[in-house]
C-alpha positions as YAML, in Angstrom:
chain: A
units: angstrom
residues:
- id: 1
  name: ALA
  ca: [157.92, 47.78, 56.66]
- id: 2
  name: LYS
  ca: [156.43, 48.38, 60.22]
- id: 3
  name: VAL
  ca: [153.41, 50.28, 61.37]
- id: 4
  name: TYR
  ca: [152.87, 51.89, 64.86]
- id: 5
  name: SER
  ca: [149.53, 51.62, 66.41]
- id: 6
  name: LEU
  ca: [148.48, 54.30, 68.77]
- id: 7
  name: ARG
  ca: [145.75, 51.93, 70.02]
- id: 8
  name: SER
  ca: [147.94, 49.00, 70.96]
- id: 9
  name: ASN
  ca: [150.98, 51.21, 71.65]
- id: 10
  name: CYS
  ca: [153.19, 49.03, 69.69]
- id: 11
  name: TRP
  ca: [155.02, 48.38, 66.23]
- id: 12
  name: ARG
  ca: [153.99, 45.42, 64.03]
- id: 13
  name: ARG
  ca: [155.54, 44.12, 60.71]
- id: 14
  name: ILE
  ca: [153.59, 44.38, 57.64]
- id: 15
  name: LYS
  ca: [154.58, 43.61, 53.80]
- id: 16
  name: ASP
  ca: [157.93, 44.61, 52.99]
- id: 17
  name: PHE
  ca: [158.73, 47.76, 51.23]
- id: 18
  name: CYS
  ca: [160.79, 46.57, 48.25]
- id: 19
  name: PHE
  ca: [161.69, 50.09, 46.64]
- id: 20
  name: TYR
  ca: [164.32, 52.67, 47.09]
- id: 21
  name: LEU
  ca: [163.11, 56.24, 47.99]
- id: 22
  name: ILE
  ca: [164.21, 58.90, 45.17]
- id: 23
  name: PHE
  ca: [163.56, 61.83, 47.28]
- id: 24
  name: TYR
  ca: [165.24, 61.32, 50.63]
- id: 25
  name: ARG
  ca: [164.39, 64.53, 52.22]
- id: 26
  name: GLU
  ca: [160.64, 63.97, 51.80]
- id: 27
  name: LEU
  ca: [158.70, 61.89, 54.36]
- id: 28
  name: GLY
  ca: [155.93, 61.10, 51.81]
- id: 29
  name: PHE
  ca: [152.90, 63.04, 50.89]
- id: 30
  name: LEU
  ca: [149.47, 62.33, 52.21]
- id: 31
  name: ALA
  ca: [146.45, 62.33, 49.85]
- id: 32
  name: ASN
  ca: [143.17, 60.50, 50.12]
- id: 33
  name: ASN
  ca: [144.44, 58.59, 53.22]
- id: 34
  name: VAL
  ca: [147.32, 57.11, 51.19]
- id: 35
  name: LEU
  ca: [150.95, 58.21, 51.78]
- id: 36
  name: HIS
  ca: [153.00, 58.48, 48.60]
- id: 37
  name: TRP
  ca: [156.45, 58.34, 47.61]
- id: 38
  name: MET
  ca: [158.62, 58.53, 44.48]
- id: 39
  name: VAL
  ca: [160.85, 55.34, 44.29]
- id: 40
  name: SER
  ca: [162.90, 53.11, 42.14]
- id: 41
  name: ARG
  ca: [163.11, 49.30, 42.07]
- id: 42
  name: THR
  ca: [166.78, 49.16, 42.30]
- id: 43
  name: PRO
  ca: [169.24, 51.84, 43.74]
- id: 44
  name: GLU
  ca: [170.89, 52.24, 40.41]
- id: 45
  name: SER
  ca: [167.80, 52.50, 38.24]
- id: 46
  name: SER
  ca: [166.53, 55.85, 36.73]
- id: 47
  name: ASN
  ca: [163.01, 54.48, 36.22]
- id: 48
  name: ARG
  ca: [160.85, 56.01, 38.60]
- id: 49
  name: ASN
  ca: [157.58, 54.72, 40.11]
- id: 50
  name: LEU
  ca: [155.05, 56.10, 42.49]
- id: 51
  name: VAL
  ca: [154.21, 54.00, 45.53]
- id: 52
  name: GLY
  ca: [151.31, 54.64, 47.87]
- id: 53
  name: PHE
  ca: [150.59, 53.15, 51.26]
- id: 54
  name: ASP
  ca: [146.85, 52.94, 51.94]
- id: 55
  name: LEU
  ca: [146.48, 53.85, 55.71]
- id: 56
  name: ARG
  ca: [143.09, 52.18, 55.97]
- id: 57
  name: SER
  ca: [144.02, 48.75, 54.35]
- id: 58
  name: GLU
  ca: [147.71, 48.99, 55.19]
- id: 59
  name: GLU
  ca: [148.77, 47.91, 51.71]
- id: 60
  name: PHE
  ca: [151.26, 49.18, 49.32]
- id: 61
  name: ARG
  ca: [150.36, 49.79, 45.65]
- id: 62
  name: VAL
  ca: [152.06, 51.20, 42.65]
- id: 63
  name: VAL
  ca: [150.47, 54.21, 41.25]
- id: 64
  name: GLU
  ca: [150.63, 54.39, 37.26]
- id: 65
  name: LEU
  ca: [152.34, 57.55, 36.17]
- id: 66
  name: PRO
  ca: [151.47, 59.77, 33.11]
- id: 67
  name: ASP
  ca: [153.59, 59.26, 30.11]
- id: 68
  name: PHE
  ca: [155.75, 62.43, 30.49]
- id: 69
  name: CYS
  ca: [157.25, 60.78, 33.60]
- id: 70
  name: LEU
  ca: [159.14, 58.26, 31.44]
- id: 71
  name: ASP
  ca: [161.51, 60.95, 29.97]
- id: 72
  name: GLU
  ca: [164.64, 61.21, 31.98]
- id: 73
  name: ASN
  ca: [165.07, 64.74, 31.09]
- id: 74
  name: PHE
  ca: [162.38, 65.92, 33.44]
- id: 75
  name: TYR
  ca: [162.89, 67.19, 37.02]
- id: 76
  name: PHE
  ca: [160.02, 65.66, 39.18]
- id: 77
  name: ASP
  ca: [158.53, 66.79, 42.38]
- id: 78
  name: VAL
  ca: [155.74, 65.26, 44.36]
- id: 79
  name: LYS
  ca: [153.44, 67.34, 46.65]
- id: 80
  name: ALA
  ca: [149.83, 67.20, 48.14]
- id: 81
  name: MET
  ca: [147.63, 70.10, 47.00]
- id: 82
  name: GLY
  ca: [144.07, 70.59, 48.15]
- id: 83
  name: GLY
  ca: [144.00, 67.05, 49.30]
- id: 84
  name: TYR
  ca: [145.02, 65.67, 45.89]
- id: 85
  name: LEU
  ca: [148.43, 64.20, 45.21]
- id: 86
  name: CYS
  ca: [150.35, 66.51, 42.59]
- id: 87
  name: LEU
  ca: [153.19, 65.54, 40.35]
- id: 88
  name: THR
  ca: [155.12, 68.37, 38.63]
- id: 89
  name: ALA
  ca: [157.55, 67.70, 35.74]
- id: 90
  name: THR
  ca: [159.83, 70.58, 34.69]
- id: 91
  name: HIS
  ca: [161.94, 70.53, 31.54]
- id: 92
  name: ARG
  ca: [163.51, 72.93, 28.98]
- id: 93
  name: GLU
  ca: [162.06, 73.33, 25.38]
- id: 94
  name: LEU
  ca: [164.67, 75.66, 23.65]
- id: 95
  name: ASN
  ca: [164.65, 78.91, 25.72]
- id: 96
  name: ASP
  ca: [161.69, 78.14, 27.75]
- id: 97
  name: VAL
  ca: [161.04, 76.32, 30.93]
- id: 98
  name: VAL
  ca: [158.02, 74.09, 30.82]
- id: 99
  name: VAL
  ca: [156.13, 72.70, 33.85]
- id: 100
  name: ASP
  ca: [153.70, 69.79, 33.40]
- id: 101
  name: VAL
  ca: [151.41, 69.36, 36.38]
- id: 102
  name: TRP
  ca: [149.48, 65.97, 36.94]
- id: 103
  name: ILE
  ca: [146.83, 65.94, 39.64]
- id: 104
  name: MET
  ca: [145.62, 62.55, 40.83]
- id: 105
  name: LYS
  ca: [141.76, 63.04, 41.66]
- id: 106
  name: GLU
  ca: [140.93, 59.29, 42.14]
...
């Protein structure tokens, strides 16, 4: 990965981003000075991870997801809401559509 510095007006290489983006249309979501993406470790993997890039320390970190994210029957979406990272998981239960919302406040 590379970071562009407005101060020095140049790109510089930082630690590699060893993940594959799941939501290609999204450019990442900013919450608490951390950019977040839903990713997988391999292109074929259905296992999802949430990775954050801290804009201050310029380090990547894997964010632990709630247990409901382990179920492949969920449709996931990541957003920033009120300055917090928000993850929604939508699924069907019989004739109902259920939406679980997870808000990361730390």
